C-alpha positions, 0 to 999 in steps of 0.5 A: 516896313517889309524887308523882301531877299528876293523878287517872287516875294515882292509879287507875292505881296504886291498880289496880296494887296491888290487881292484885297483891294480888289476883296474890299471893293467888290464889298464896296460895289455889293453896297453900292448896288444895293443902296441904288436898288433901295434908293430907286424904289424908294423913290419910285413909291414915294415921288408924286406926279404933279397932276396926281398929287398922290405919293409915288407912282404905285399903282400894281407896285410892279415896276417898284418891285421889278427894281434889282441890282447885280454884281460882276466881277470879270477879274481884278481889274474890273468890277461891274454893279447894275442896278434898277429894272434889269432885262427887258421892261415895259415902256412905261417903266422909262416914261415915268421915271426917266423921260416923262410923258403927255397924259393920254386923256388931259394931254398934259405933260406927266413929269418923271420921277428921275429916281433912277438918275438920282440914286446913280448920282447918290452911288457914284459920290459914295464910290467916288469918296470910297476911292479918293479916301484911298480905296482898300489902301488903308 
């Protein structure tokens, strides 16, 4: 237990604790973004469509290869991590991954991979567990 003799020491100690938690949160966000991007790419490459039966949705590799992540720290109260297709993307990325589509020749509905949805759920659980475990307060 620390003993403080003036208010500035208390404020400085609180700021040190906040800085430590923020630094750890940034590391967690960086790892979560990387995990989300890798998981999205892996699911895109490996989840077959029922129609084709082949492994994954890879023809050119562009859809899987365009997945990335980015971490932004605005200040001590906000760290943001984005993963997936950052920026403008061809419409078929969304059709293949999120909404599904009607095949133009057969008229059959093609199920989406849900790669980004499932990766997002996984990453949200990891971050939630970190926060519930006390975050950087250990």
